[in-house]
N, C-alpha and C positions, 0 to 999 in steps of 0.2 A: 788274597789282596796284599799288596806291598805295604809294609809298615812305613808310615810317613816320617817317623823319626829316623829311620834308616835313610830315607831320601835326603833329609837335611844333612845328616852326617856324611853321606857319600858325596854330596855336592859341595858343601861348605866347610867340611872338616869339623874337628872337635870344637866345643864351645860350652855355653851354659846348658843346664839340663833342659830337656824337652818335656812338654806336657801334651798328651794326646787324648782324643775322644773319637767316638764313632756314632753315626746316626744313619738310619735306613731311608731308602726311598719308600714310596707309598703307592698303593692301589686304592681306588675308590669304588666301592660297590654301587652306591647310588647317591645322588645329590650333586649333580654337575652344573656348574655355573650358578650355584646357590650361595656360595660362601661370600662373594663380594656383594651379595644382596642381603646380608645379615641372616641367612637361612641356616638350614641343617644339612649335615653331611654324614656319611657313614664309611670312612676309609679304614684301611688296615696297613700296617707296616710290612715291608718286604725284606727278604733276606739279603738282597743287594743293598749296598750302602756306601757311605763315604767316611774315610778316616782323615782327620786333620791333626797336625802336630804344630806346636809353636815353641819357639825359644827366643830369648832376647839376643839381639846383636848390638854392637857398639857403633854402628854406622849411621843411625838415625834414618834408615830407609826401610822399605818393605821389600823383602826378597822372597820369591815364591817359586817352589819347585813342585812339579806334578809328575806322576808316572804316566800321564797321558801325553806329555810333550817332552821332546828331547832337550829343549833349551829352557832354562829358568827365566823368570820375569823379575825385573827390578823396577820398582815404582817409587816416586816421591811419596813422602808421608801424607796420608789423607787428613784433611782438616775440616772442621765444621764450616768455616767461612768460604772455603774454595775447594770442594771435593774434586779430586783429579779423576774424573770419569773418562775412561778410555774406550767404552763400548766393546768390551771383551769379557771373557769369563772371569778374569781376575778382578773385575769390578765387584764381584760378590765378596771376594777376600778383602779388598780395600774398604768396601762398605761396612763389613763387619768390624774391622779394625777402627773405622771412623766412629762407630757407635760406642766404642770403648774409650774415646778420646779423653773424656773427663778423668779417667783412671790411669792415664799414661803420662808420665812426666816428660818434660821437654828433653829432646835428644834421644828418646826411647826409639829403638829399632826392633824389627821382628823378622825372624826367619820362619816361613810357613811351608809345611809339607802337606801335599794333598794326594790321596790315593782313593780311587773310586771304582765301583763296579756298576753304578747306576748309568744306564744309557742317557746321554745328553740329548735333550730335545725330544725325548720319546714319551713324555706324558707321565713319567714315574717320579717326577719331582727331584731331579738331580740338584737343582739349586737349593731347595730346602734342606736336603741332606747335607750339603756343603755348609749352609748357614748354621744349622743346628750343631753339627759336629765342631765347627770352628768356634761357635759361641761357647760351647761347653769347655773346649780346650782353653780358650782365652780366660774365661771366668775362673777356671781352676788355676791357671798360671798366675793370675793376678790375685788369687785368694779371695775372690768375691763370692758371696753366697746369694745367688739369684734364684728367685722362685720360678716355677714353670711359666707363670703368666708374664713375668719380666723377660724371660728368655724369648717367649713368643713375640712380645712387643718389639724387642730389640731386633730379632730376625726379620720381622715384618717391615721394620723401618728400613732395612737394607733394600728390600724390594721397592718400597713406595717412595722413600726419600733420597735414595742414592742411585739405584739402578734405573728407576723411573717406570716400573711396571706396577700398575694399580691392581695388584692381585689380592685375594682374600687370605685368610689365615689357616685354611684347612691343612695345607701341605706341612707347614712348620709344626702345627699341633700334632698331626699324625706322626711325623718323624720324631718328635720328642716324647709324646705321651702314650704311644701305642703299647699294647700288652700282647704277649704271645698268645696265639690261638683265640684272639678276640678282635672284634671290630670296635672302632671308637665312634660312639654317637656324640656329635659335637654341635652345640648351638654356637654359631660363629659370632653372634652379637654379644652374648654374655660370657662366652668361653666355658659355660657349664658343660660338663662331659660325663659320660659313663661308658663302661666297657661292656660290650655285648658278646657273650661267648658264642663261638662257632659250634653249631650242632648239626653239622653236615657230614656224617661219617661216610656217606656213599657218594659224595660229590667233591670235585676238585676244581680249584681256580687255575686258569691258564691265561697268561698275558701274551698276546700276539702283537709283535712290533711290525708295523707296515713298512718300516724303513724310510718313510717319508717324513722329513723333519720340517718343523715350523718354528719361526721365531716369534714369540708372543708379542714382543714390543713392536713388531712391524706387521702383524697379522690383523685379522678382524677382531681380536680379543678386546682391544680398547674400544672398538666401535660398539660391541655388544654391551660393554660396561656403560658407555655413554647413552645407549638406547634405553637401558634399564633406568638410569637416572632421569632421562627425559620423560619416561613413562611415569615415574613417581611424581615429578613436578606437574604433569598433566592431571594425574589422579588427585593430587592435593588441591587443585583449583575448585573441585566440586565440594560443597559443604558436607555432604554425607561421607566423604572419604578424606577430609582434611587432616585426619589424625595419622594417615599413613606416612611413616618415616622411610620405609624401604619396602621392597616387594614381599618380604617375609611377613608383613602385617596383613596380607591378603590371604583368604582361604579359597578353596575351589568354588564354594558356593557364592563367592563374591564376583566371580568372573562374568556371569551374564549381565550384571549391572555395570561393571567397570569397563569391560573391553569394547563395547559398541562406541564409546566416545574417543577411542584411540586410533591413531594412524595404523595402517595395516602392519607395518614392521614392528611397531611398539606392541600391538595386540599380541602378535606371535611371541615376542620375547616374554611378555607378562604371563601368557598361558603356560609356557614352558616352565618358568621359574616357580610359579605357584603350584603346579601339579608335581613338579620334581620334589619340592619340599614335602608334599604329602607322601610321595613315593618312599622317602627316607623312613618314615614311621611304619609304612607297610613292610619295608625291608627289615626293620628291627623285629617286628612280630614274626616274620617268616624265618628269620635266623633263629630266634628263640624256639620256634616250633620245629625247626629243622626241615622246612618245606622247600627243597631245592627247585621243584617245578614252579612254585609261585615266585621264588626269587628270579628264576629264569624269565618268567613272564614280565616281571618288572624291568629286567635288563632290556628286553625287547621293546617294551613301551617307552623306556627312557631313550633308547637309540632312535626310535621313530620321532620322538619329540625333538631331540637334538638335531636330527636331520631335517625335519619338515618345519619346525617352529623356530628353532634357534639358528638353523642354517650354518652349523659348524662342521658338518661331515663333508667328505669328499667321495667320489666314486670308488676309489680304491678301498677306503674304509668300509663303505657299504658292501662291497664285494666280500671283504674279509668276514663281515657279519653273516652274510648269506652262506658263504662256504662253511662257516662253523655250524650254523643251524642245519644245513644239509647233511652234516656228518654227526649229528646226534647231540649237539649242545642243548642244555636246558634253556640257555639264553646267552646273548652277547650284545655288547654295545661299545661305541667309541668311549674312550676315557681320557680325561685331561682337557686342555684348552681347546682342542679341536684342530681342524685344518691339516690333519695328518696325525702322526704319533701312533698310539697303541689302542688295541681293543682288549676288553676283559671278557672272558668266557667262563661260564660255569658248566662243567661237563660231568657225566657219570664217571666215578673214579676208575671203574674197570676198563674204560676206553681211553683214559687220559693220555697215556704215552703214544698210542697209535693215533689218537686225535691230533696231538701236537705235530706229529710227523705229516699226517695227511693234509692238515691245513696249510702247512708250509709248502708242500709240494703243489697243492691245488692253486694257491695264490701265485706261486711262481709261474705256473702254466697260464693262468687267466690274466694276471696283471703284468706278467713279464717283469716282475720285481721281486727281489729276495725278501723274505720275512724270517723273523725268529719267533719261536713259540716256547715259552718257559712255564713249567708247572711251578706254582708258588704256594707258600704257606704264610700264615700271619706271624710276623716276627715281633720282637720287642723294640721299644723306642731307644733313643740315644742314651749314651753313658760314657763316662770317662774310661780310658784304657789305662790300667795300672801295671800290666805286665811289662817286663823289660823288652826293649827293641832287640830284634835278632838280626 
């Protein structure tokens, strides 16, 4: 991965010292579309990630250079009163700078360098990796001591208050707080978390990218979020469930009483979220016991729920899952917001390399669309980069 400090130096020449940080993308074992319902999730960090570097300039503007684009971007300085949203990827950079406005004196300008190996729009949280790495770099550059929870709140504000995506906090938490060879069990309401060791010596995770991109801000993502909120409002009108603040407050045994009173689309969304929350704790037990087959069964059940109850899968994704199961996977499911993106597969380690190749080739034949398949491990969360740029 390119050093983002080198990008700044090559594009803008010598100047003030740079501060840099790195943060990973993430995969999610189980717990999909539960985070914005205050529920539980079980992600882990990936070895792909984003590096961000910052240094002060004397221009009072925001200059951004990335190894993904030939031309740099220059933007007016973002403010609290009138954020300069341009509906492009640099909004995440401007939004993060905006969250630091109270710590930046008048006339302050920044050069920002970005380098990433996280596929954009593929469901591995490229935006959170950018947010967390840039937040760590800016906090260090400004000599601010931020707690993990403060970093999460600041990164989440970029999504919800600046970019305008009403996402949950799973992605930022995983990118910041993950631990190598562990999954992160996270309560997204309280931010209570614990690390669950991987005990799967004979199983391997494979991420398969369908190559089909989706833009969350213009997809059915916000429709699902709105449906969940509408369901909560309907549930709260009944005296026996007036205590419900979000769908995480319901248990599977509550469904026979709650769902008959809901419209069909709301019933389906509620059933998925409530059962998916329960799946997270089943997954934790299975990880601790090292039971790859049971985890695979959970992945399959989760995919069926995301396909049939939450309606976020598409035919190409369903085909990828079937192809994987036909070739020996313990289980597979769609991962991320849905409507395209990636699938996560758990496969016997002895077939992992051949499996990745066979799934790519079969998908190309059946869907006439290229896919990438990557064997992944659980990586560590974000950190500052202290070594010198080369």
